[in-house]
N, C-alpha and C positions, 0 to 999 in steps of 0.2 A: 449423336454424333457431330451435330454442329459444334457444340461447346468445345469437343475435344479437338475439331479443326482449328478454331478460333486460337485456343490455348497453343496448339503448336505453332500457329503461324506468329503469334505472339512471342513465343519461346525463342524462335528463330530470329526475330526481328530484334530481340533484347542481346540474343548472343552475337549478332553482326554488330550492333551498336558498341557493344562490349570490347569486342576485337578491334573495331575501327579506334575507339579511346585509348586503349592500351598502346596502339601503334602511335597515336598521336601523342601520347605522354613520352614514350620511349623517344620519339623524334624531338620533343621539346627538351628533354634532359640533355640530350646529346647537344643541341645547340647551345643550351645554357653552359655547358661544359666549354664549348668552344669559344663563346662569348667571353666566359671569364678567362680564358687562356688569353685572348686577345687583350683585353684589360691590363692582365698583368704583365704581358710583353708590352704594352705602351707605357705603363707604368716604370719598368725597369729602363726603357728607351729614354725617357725623361730623365729619369735619375742619371743615367750614362752621361747624357748631353750636358745636364746642371755640372756634374762632376768634371766633364772636360772642360768646362768654361771656368770652373774655379782652379782647376790645375794649370791652365792658360795663364791665368791672372796670376796665381803664385809663382809662376815661372817668370813672368814679366817683373814682379816685385822683386825677385831674387836676381835677376839680370841688373835691374836698376842699382839696387844694393850694391852687388859686385862692381859696378861700373862707378859708384861714388867711393867704394873704398879703394879704387885704384889710385894709387900714388900716396895714398896716406900710411903715418908709420902705424905699426901693429897696434900700438898702445891708444891709439884713438879708436878702437873698436867699440869700446863699450859707450863711446858718445856720439851714436850713429843717430840721425833724427827719424822721428817717428814719422811711418809712411801714412799720408792721409788719403783717404779714396775719393775719387772723383764722382761726380753725380752718374756718370755712365757705368762705372764699374759696381755702385750701389745699385744700379738699375739691373744689371745683368746677374748680380748674385742674388739680389733680393734681400739683402740682409745689411745692416750697417754695422762696421766692427768699431768696437769703442777707441776712442784715442787716450792714451795715456800720459798725463803731465806729471810734471815733479811735483814733490809735496812741500809744503812751506811750513816747516816745523818751528820756526822763529815767530810766527804770527802768535799774537795773544789771542785767547778764545773768549776774553771779557768783553 
């Protein structure tokens, strides 16, 4: 009898432990899903903010180019100067845009 009672007690104890662990597992899985959603949202918010900054910079460049173009004949459009980024623009965008210079085809290569 004693062995049967011990086995029965052990079985009840193990079933309770299994139930508790399954509940904790379900809770942790739910929390993981919520955390992943938060991270994805934060990533999207950062991307949206970066794009907003970039769009604002592009609008400023466009406005500057339009202001420079006012009062000039239409034939001068191809000779617009290259825009050089300021240190603050580079810091905000996180990238440096290349500056294009003219080519010197008459220089000798020797």
